[in-house]
C-alpha positions, -999 to +999 in steps of 0.1 A: -420+110+039-453+124+051-484+103+053-517+121+054-553+122+045-582+143+057-582+129+092-546+118+098-511+131+094-478+115+104-442+123+096-423+090+104-388+090+119-360+077+097-361+043+114-398+040+107-394+050+070-368+023+066-392-003+080-423+010+062-406+012+028-383-019+030-385-040-001-376-071+019-402-099+022-395-102+060-388-072+081-384-064+118-387-032+137-377-032+174-377-005+200-390+005+234-425+017+244-436+046+223-410+041+196-436+038+168-436+001+162-474-003+161-481+026+138-452+016+115-466-019+112-500-007+105-488+017+078-467-010+062-497-034+063-519-008+047-494+001+020-489-035+011-527-040+009-529-013-018-518-041-041-550-057-054-558-092-042-531-091-015-537-112+017-520-101+049-520-107+087-516-081+114-508-098+147-502-089+183-492-110+213-526-111+230-561-104+219-566-074+243-534-058+229-546-065+193-580-050+200-571-021+221-540-008+203-530-024+171-564-027+154-574+007+168-543+023+153-549+006+120-584+019+116-572+054+127-550+055+096-571+034+071-594+056+051-630+043+055-636+044+018-609+017+014-634-008+029-667+009+021-693-018+015-708+002-013-675-003-032-670-040-024-652-036+010-663-053+042-652-052+079-663-083+098-654-074+134-665-108+148-640-125+125-613-098+126-614-099+088-611-068+066-618-069+029-607-038+010-625-025-022-595-036-042-601-072-030-571-073-007-578-089+027-563-084+061-569-106+091-561-095+126-549-122+149-535-126+184-504-147+186-506-160+222-515-195+211-484-201+190-463-229+203-427-221+212-416-257+204 
């Protein structure tokens, strides 16, 4: 499995391919630092969002981690024409809300306020 466009190319490891392509509604990928969890989650989120009118959440433990790694990785792999305003897309950075031209939406949220009760 190779994923590429004009600016980005990745050949995922087998564990990443299993996660990215899993038909399960709920999936989990675990591993140490640098094992590809972030990019795998971003690819999976982007692929699921190619379904028109999909709504998804991409989360990270804290807002700085979300902003500095996860969201950055997502936009490195997401083709800009997917959210081009001229084609109906929209990126509202202040709301961490992305609307794709196919009317799918992704919200980016930090998860550090979730209660552990």
